[in-house]
N, C-alpha and C positions, 0 to 999 in steps of 0.2 A: 374467534377472535383473529385478527390479522396478525401474523406473527412480526410484523414491523410497527404494530401500533404503540409499542412502549419505546420506540427511538425518538429521542428528543432532537429537534432542530437545534443546533448549537452544541451538540455533543463533542468532545474533543477528544483525540488521542495521540501519543507521541511515541516515537522509537528512536533509539541511538545507536550508533555504531562507530567504532574507530576506524578509520580507512586503513587496510592493510593492502599489501602488495596483490594479494589474491583477488581484492576489490577493484583492481585498476583494470582500464582497458588495455594497458600494455601487457598485463599478465595474458589476457586471452588472445592479443594481436601483437606479437613481439616488436613490431616497428613502431607502436604507438607508445605516446608518453605513458609514464606510470602515474596516472590520476583517476580518481574516483569515476567509475564508468556510469553512464547513463542507466543501463539495467539493473545496477545495485542501488541507484538512488531511488528507481521507481519501486523496487521491492520493499525499501525502507518506507517508502510513502504508503505502499498498500499494507504494510504491517502496522503503521499508526493508525490508518483507517479501520481495519480490522479490529484493533484494540478500543478504538472510540465506540463501537457499538457491541462488543460480544457479550458484556454484561446485561444488556438489554434482550438479547435473544433468548428464546426459549431453549430450556435444557435440550442438549442434543442437537442443537443448531449450530452453523458457523456461516461465514459470509465469505464468497468467492468474488474475485474480481472480475469485472465483465468490459470494464473500458477505461482507457487512461488518456488525457491529453495533456502533455507536460512538456514544459520547456527546461533544458537544461542551460542555467545562465552563467555558470562560473565553474572554472577547474579547481579542484580540490586534491592537494597532494597527501601522499601517505603520511599518517601519523595525525591528522586532523581528526576532530570528533565531529561527525555529522548527526544533526537532530532533524527528524521529520516530524511535521505537526499535521494533523487532519481535523476539519471541523465539518459536521454534518451539516449541509446547506438545503437539503431536500429529502423527503421520504415519499415514494410513491406506493402502490400496491405491492410491486415485487423488487422494487430497487431503493437504494441509499445512495445520494451522490453527495462527494465531498469536496471541498476547497482543500489542496495540500500544499505544503511547502517544505523546502530543506535548507537548512543553515549550516554552515560549516565553523562558526564561532566568529568569522570574519565577514563573510558574504552570504547573502540570499544566494544559494546555487541553483534552486529549481523552484518552479511552481505550476500549478494548474489544478486540474480536476480529476477526480477518479470516482468511479461506479462501481458499487459492489450490491450483489444479490445474496440474501440470506438464503439458506438452504438447509432442510433436515439432513444431516449427515449420513445416517444409516440409509434414508431414500436415494441420496445422491451416489453411495457407493454400491447400491443395488442396481441402479442404472448403469454405473460403469462396469459391472461384471457381467451383465446381460448379454446373451450372444447377439452378434449384429442381426439386423433384420434385412 
């Protein structure tokens, strides 16, 4: 059985975070404004996508991000709550593609696509610990 055969098109996931100073671009680069950073937004989108399919994966499997195509559309100040949502749009033999969006309660702050690859965690970790070839 294909490990992705139980993932349904249209499956959704969500992740939420309150923007803190540590999640701002100004925290990493002091001369920049203290607004929600693009890497933080992408991480939240990836988290939403992973949650959309985790329950459909076989026991001992997880999904890892392999591609992001995201536009950051609006700045979000510290204190706002950002919610990312992900919807499965296609499932192939080894990959799952999502439409992703992020909202800050006022604005759509980001949108795009994200692709994840389900992997057997034990096998993945064995490959990481193998000596270089």
